C-alpha positions in Angstrom: -35.3 -31.0 6.2 -32.0 -32.5 7.2 -31.6 -36.1 8.0 -30.8 -35.2 11.7 -34.2 -33.4 12.0 -36.3 -36.3 10.7 -38.0 -38.7 13.2 -39.6 -42.1 12.6 -43.4 -41.6 12.7 -43.4 -38.2 11.0 -46.4 -38.1 8.6 -47.8 -36.1 5.7 -50.9 -36.5 3.6 -51.1 -35.7 0.0 -53.7 -33.6 -1.8 -56.2 -35.6 -3.8 -55.1 -36.8 -7.2 -57.7 -37.4 -9.9 -57.1 -40.2 -12.4 -58.2 -38.6 -15.7 -59.4 -41.1 -18.4 -57.7 -39.2 -21.2 -54.3 -39.2 -19.4 -54.8 -42.8 -18.3 -55.2 -44.0 -21.9 -52.5 -41.7 -23.2 -50.0 -43.0 -20.6 -51.0 -46.6 -21.3 -50.5 -46.2 -25.1 -47.0 -44.8 -24.4 -45.9 -47.1 -21.6 -48.2 -50.0 -20.8 -50.0 -50.7 -24.1 -52.2 -53.6 -23.2 -56.0 -53.9 -24.0 -56.9 -53.8 -20.3 -55.7 -50.1 -20.2 -56.6 -49.0 -23.8 -59.5 -51.0 -25.2 -62.9 -50.3 -23.6 -64.7 -53.2 -25.4 -62.0 -55.7 -24.3 -62.0 -54.3 -20.7 -65.8 -55.0 -20.5 -65.0 -58.7 -20.9 -62.5 -58.8 -17.9 -63.3 -59.3 -14.2 -62.9 -55.5 -13.8 -65.7 -54.7 -16.3 -64.0 -51.5 -17.5 -60.6 -50.0 -18.2 -58.2 -49.9 -15.3 -55.4 -47.4 -14.9 -51.8 -48.6 -15.4 -50.3 -49.2 -12.0 -47.3 -47.0 -12.4 -49.4 -44.2 -13.8 -51.6 -44.3 -10.7 -48.6 -44.3 -8.5 -46.8 -41.4 -10.1 -50.0 -39.3 -10.1 -50.0 -39.5 -6.3 -46.2 -39.2 -6.1 -46.4 -35.8 -7.8 -48.8 -34.7 -5.0 -46.4 -36.1 -2.4 -43.5 -34.1 -3.8 -45.5 -30.9 -3.2 -45.3 -31.6 0.6 -42.0 -33.5 0.6 -40.3 -34.1 3.9 -36.8 -33.3 2.6 -36.8 -30.2 0.4 -33.4 -29.2 -0.8 -31.7 -31.8 1.5 -32.8 -34.7 -0.8 -29.7 -36.0 -2.6 -31.2 -39.0 -4.5 -33.7 -41.7 -4.5 -32.3 -45.2 -3.7 -35.2 -47.6 -4.3 -39.0 -47.9 -4.4 -41.3 -50.9 -4.1 -44.9 -50.6 -5.2 -47.6 -53.1 -4.5 -51.1 -52.9 -6.0 -54.0 -54.2 -3.9 -57.0 -53.1 -6.0 -57.6 -51.7 -9.4 -57.8 -48.0 -10.1 -60.3 -46.7 -12.5 -60.9 -43.5 -14.5 -62.2 -40.7 -12.3 -60.9 -42.3 -9.1 -59.5 -39.8 -6.7 -56.4 -41.1 -4.8 -54.8 -39.8 -1.7 -51.5 -40.8 0.0 -50.6 -41.1 3.6 -46.8 -41.0 3.8 -44.9 -41.9 7.0 -41.2 -42.1 7.8 -40.7 -45.7 8.8 -36.9 -46.1 9.1 -33.8 -43.9 9.4 -30.3 -45.2 8.9 -27.3 -42.8 9.2 -24.8 -43.8 6.5 -22.0 -41.4 7.3 -21.5 -37.8 8.5 -22.8 -36.5 5.2 -26.1 -38.3 4.7 -28.5 -40.9 5.8 -31.1 -43.3 4.3 -34.8 -42.4 4.9 -37.5 -45.0 4.4 -40.9 -43.5 3.6 -44.0 -45.8 3.4 -47.0 -44.5 1.6 -50.5 -46.0 1.8 -52.6 -44.9 -1.2 -56.4 -44.9 -0.9 -59.2 -44.2 -3.4 -62.2 -42.0 -2.8 -64.1 -44.9 -1.1 -61.3 -45.4 1.5 -60.0 -48.6 -0.1 -56.3 -49.2 0.1 -55.3 -49.5 -3.6 -51.5 -49.6 -3.3 -48.6 -49.2 -1.1 -45.1 -47.9 -1.7 -41.9 -48.0 0.2 -39.3 -45.6 -1.0 -35.7 -45.1 0.2 -34.1 -41.7 -0.2 -30.6 -40.4 0.5 -30.9 -37.2 2.6 -28.1 -34.7 3.6 -27.0 -34.5 7.2 -26.8 -31.1 8.9 -23.3 -29.7 8.3 -21.1 -29.5 11.4 -20.6 -26.1 12.7 -17.2 -24.6 13.0 
């Protein structure tokens, strides 16, 4: 969808994303190798009582589902920024869903604009576990003629 066709308040929900324990631990060992994510005995001694998923892994698992229903399609030029905030831990076998909404539009020039998408991510219990605000550069509709 071109920048000119987008409206503040447009919404899309993602399909559920399962946090698989094997993938959670594998990701942690590669990118966030701390005992809270990889050592079950250690995790039992923490306030969480068990392993928690790395925050970035939890986010990208939902992000992959968001891209399946992306607002922009071929009109996406690039990402500009993202800000993730974690509210509650995510555990193995949690099922996360995202609710994405266009929250700001700024036309940069005749070729593209900046689209802000805010995503609220919930677990299977309806608890808000993280938020994300992403800015994307999206093509404007070409002028006719």
